[in-house]
DRENPALO-616974 format. One record per residue: residue in one letter; x, y, z of N, C-alpha, C in turn. Coordinates in pm, whole numbers, plus 32768, in hexadecimal, padded with zeros to 4 digits. Layout:
<rs>
AXYZXYZXYZ...
</rs>
This chain:
<rs>
XD56737B86BB4D5B9382A6B88D5C538156AFEXD5AE38886AC3D59F38766A2ED63B38DB6A14XD67538B06979D6E038FE6952D6B2392C68DAXD6CF39C268B7D67A3A1B687AD6E23A0667DDXD69E3A076766D6E239F466E8D6A13A6F6679XD7013A8F6646D6BD3AFF65DBD6D73ABD6550XD66D3AC06508D6473A926483D6303AF86419XD6283AF563BAD5FF3B4F6346D59C3AEE62E9XD5193B3F62FED4BE3AEE627FD4973B5761FEXD47F3B1B6196D44E3B936140D3BD3BB9614CXD3B53C406125D3363CA4616FD2B93C3A6164XD29E3BCD60E9D22C3B9460E1D2273B2D613DXD2983ADD6149D2A43A8161ABD2783AA9624FXD28F3B2B6265D2833B7362F9D1FF3B9E6302XD1AD3BB06293D1353BD26289D0E53B6D62C2XD1053B026287D0B73A7B6275D0D13A48630CXD1373A3B6359D1403A3A63CBD0E63A896438XD0D73B1463FAD0A33B736458D0043B46645AXCFDE3B3C63EDCF503B0963D8CF113AAE640AXCF8B3A2D63FFCF4C39C4644BCF4839C264D5XCFB73A186529CFC73A316592CF313A7A65D3XCF073AD46587CE993B2F65B7CE293ACD65A5XCE153A616517CD923A156528CD8539AD65BEXCE06398065DDCE1E39136640CE0F395466A2XCE2939BC66D4CE5B3A0F6742CEB639C9675FXCF2C39BF6742CF8B39A2677DD00B3A10675CXD0793A1A67AAD0EF3A51676FD1363A2466F1XD1683A9B6695D1C03A786635D2373A20664CXD26D3A1A66C6D2C739B666FED291391B66F6XD21A39276750D1F63898674BD1D5386466C6XD1A638A96678D17C388865E1D21738426584XD26E38A3658AD30838696564D31737E265ACXD315380A661FD34F377A6694D31D36F76647XD28936FD6634D242366D6625D25F365F657DXD27E36C4652AD2D236AD649BD34E365764B1XD37E36AA64E3D415366E64F1D41735F66540XD3CE35BA65B8D3B5356C65EAD38734F56576XD2FB3502653AD2DD34CE64BDD346348E6463XD37D34CE6448D40134EC63D9D45F346E6406XD48F34746467D4F3344564A5D4CE33BF64FAXD448337C64FCD4153321652AD41C329E64D5XD458322364EBD43E31E66486D3B03187648DXD366319964E2D2DF316264E6D2933179647AXD28E31E46435D238321663B9D25131B6635BXD2DE31A96350D31E315562C7D2E330C362D5XD3103095635FD2DB3005636CD2672FFF6359XD1EF30436396D15A3028638ED132303C6305XD174308C62A5D15C30846225D18A2FEA61E6XD1F72FE06208D23D2F5961D2D1CD2EE961E6XD1AA2EDF627AD16F2E7762BAD0E72E5E622FXD0AE2EDA6247D02B2ED56204D0382EC16171XD0972EDB6125D0BF2EBE60A7D0BE2E1860BDXD1192DFF6116D13B2D596113D0A62CFC6122XD0542D46617ACFE12D006191CF692D0E60EEXCF792D5660E0CF332D896053CF432D1D5FF9XCFDD2D1C5FE1D0252CBC5F7CD0042C345F84XD0292BFA6037D0002B9B6034CF5E2B66601EXCEFD2BC06052CE692BA1601ECE6F2B7F5F79XCEB22C065F1FCE992BD05E9DCED12B5B5E6FXCF4C2B295E9DCF962AC35E72CF302A465EA4XCEDF2A455F04CE7F29C25F37CE0D29D15EB2XCDF42A4B5EA7CD782A615E43CDB02A2B5DBEXCE132A3A5D7CCE5629F35D21CE5E29815D1BXCE7A29365D88CE9228BF5D79CE2528655D7CXCDBE288A5DCACD38286A5DAECCF8286E5D1CXCD2928E75CD0CCEA28FD5C79CD3328A15BD4XCDAC28895C0FCE0828205BC8CDC7279D5BE9XCD9D27575C5ACD6726F95C73CCCF26DF5C32XCC8A27495C47CC0B27485C2BCC0527315B5CXCC8827935B23CC7227525AA8CCBA26D15A72XCCF726B75AD6CD37261C5A9CCCD325AD5AD7XCCA425D05B1FCC0A254E5B39CBB7256C5AC1XCB7E25E75AA0CB3F26015A2CCB6925C8598EXCBEE25D959A8CC282591591ECC32250E590FXCC3B24C7599CCC5F2449598ECBCC24035995XCB5C244759C1CAE6240C59A1CAC424105918XCAD7248158CBCA91248E5853CAD8241357FAXCB612426581BCBC823A057BECB86232257DFXCB722310585ACB2722735854CAA6226A582BXCA4822DF583AC9CF22B057E9C9D5228F576FXCA1C22D85719CA2A22FD567ACA75227D5683XCADB223956A7CB0F21BB568ACACB212856CAXCA5121355711CA0020E45735C9AB210056B9XC959215D56BCC8D82176565DC920213855A5XC99B2175558AC9D121465510C9E42083551CXCA0920725581CA111FD6558BC9A71F855581XC9231FBE55DFC8C11F4F55ADC8551F8A5575XC8591FE65535C80A202254D8C8121FF75435XC79B1F8F5403C7A21F57538DC7841FB85325XC7BB1FB85295C7912024523DC71D1FE95213XC6CC207251E8C61F203C51BCC61220315122XC59F1FE75113C57D1FCF5064C5662046504DXC568207A4FB1C54A20DA4F9AC4D3211B4FA2XC47720A54F95C3CF20BF4FBAC38720D75017XC3F020CF509AC3E020DE5118C413215D5147XC46521A050EFC4A822195135C4572296512EXC3F922BB50DDC3AF231550E5C3622306516FXC32422AA51ABC2CE22A7521BC32722AA528EXC3A3226C526AC41A22765305C435231F52F9XC458233F529CC47C23E152A6C3F6242E52E1XC379242752D7C30124655323C308244853C6XC31623AD53D3C324236E544AC3BD23C854ACXC40223DB5453C4A624195493C46924BA54C0XC41324E85453C3F72572549CC3A9258D54E9XC343250D54EEC3082530556EC33425115601XC39124A955E5C403246A566CC44424EF56A9XC48B2525562EC4DE25AE5648C48C26155669XC40E2633565EC3B02697568CC3B1268F5733XC38325EF5734C36625D657C3C40C25DC5822XC46325CD57E1C4F225D7581DC4DE26675854XC4CA26B457ECC4F527495807C48D277B5867XC435274B5860C3B9279258E4C3FD27545960XC42526B3595CC44A269C59F5C4BE26EE5A20XC524270059CFC579274259CAC56927CE59FFXC4FA280459CAC4E9289E5A04C4A4289A5AADXC458282A5AA7C43028305B3CC48528095B9BXC4E827AA5B81C55A27B85BEFC59A28315BF0XC5C828695B88C60028F75BA7C5B6295B5BF8XC52C295A5BD5C4F029C05C1DC4F529855CB9XC4C629065CCFC4E228EC5D5AC57528EA5DB7XC5D428E75D57C66928E95DA5C6A728645D81XC680280F5D54C6B4278B5D65C70B27695D05XC75F27155D2FC7CD27265CDBC80B26A55CECXC82F265F5C71C87525BE5C5BC8ED25B95CB1XC936262D5CC8C9A8263E5CEEC99526335D7EXC93526505DA0C91C26475E4BC8C325A45E86XC89B25725E1BC86024F05E3CC8C424825E2EXC93F24BF5DD4C99B243E5DE3C9CD24045E5EXC9FD24585EC3CA3024265F44C9A823C05F5EXC93A23F55F75C8D323B25FC8C8B1232D5F81XC8C5230F5EF4C8A122B35EAAC95022455ECEXC9B922735EE6CA28221F5EFACA1521EF5F8FXC9E922425FDBC9C92203606DC96221896068XC8F421AE6032C886216A602CC8C920C85FEFXC91E20D05F90C93F20515F47C9B0200E5FAAXC9F2205D5FFBCA832034601DCA45200160C0XC9DE203160ECC9C220276180C95A1FAD616BXC9721F3761DFC8E91F0461E9C86D1F486201XC7F91EEE61B7C7781F5761B9C7371F8B6234XC7711F2E62BEC7291F926346C76620006351XC7F320176345C85620866354C82A20E962ECXC80D20D06289C7FA2144622BC75F2179624FXC6F721206269C687215D62A5C67921B46310XC6E1219A635EC6FE21FF63F3C731225F63D5XC7AE22686343C7F222D26316C78A233D62DFXC704230662A3C6DD23616259C68623AE62C6XC65A236B6332C60423C56371C64B240D63DDXC6C6242D63B1C712249A6403C72F24FE63B0
</rs>
């Protein structure tokens, strides 16, 4: 059994209800009942909140990965620069021109190799866990891990 309720709507809203009822082939009462039920239902807000929470969790994980990767890149560069500055002796002035030419050649080779790696989708950050696994595992275990 249903109870009767009289409500008043602005003419524009009543027209929208009537148009929707005609399009859906439902009564105006069914349209209003569904709208009120939807408005009073906490499920809609809970679903939106759950969706926002999942999205925020995913964004948080992405930011954490970015922070990790930037940290690894920064430490790698700092370690390389320190190592290079420590072991590279100063050149005599008569050898500097030849060293600059050789340096340009090596730099161009580096840029080409970098371009090839980027085109293939290879990343040093992806290789690091594999290298660590190989250096910390006995060789026979590392070989079997590579096969999987």
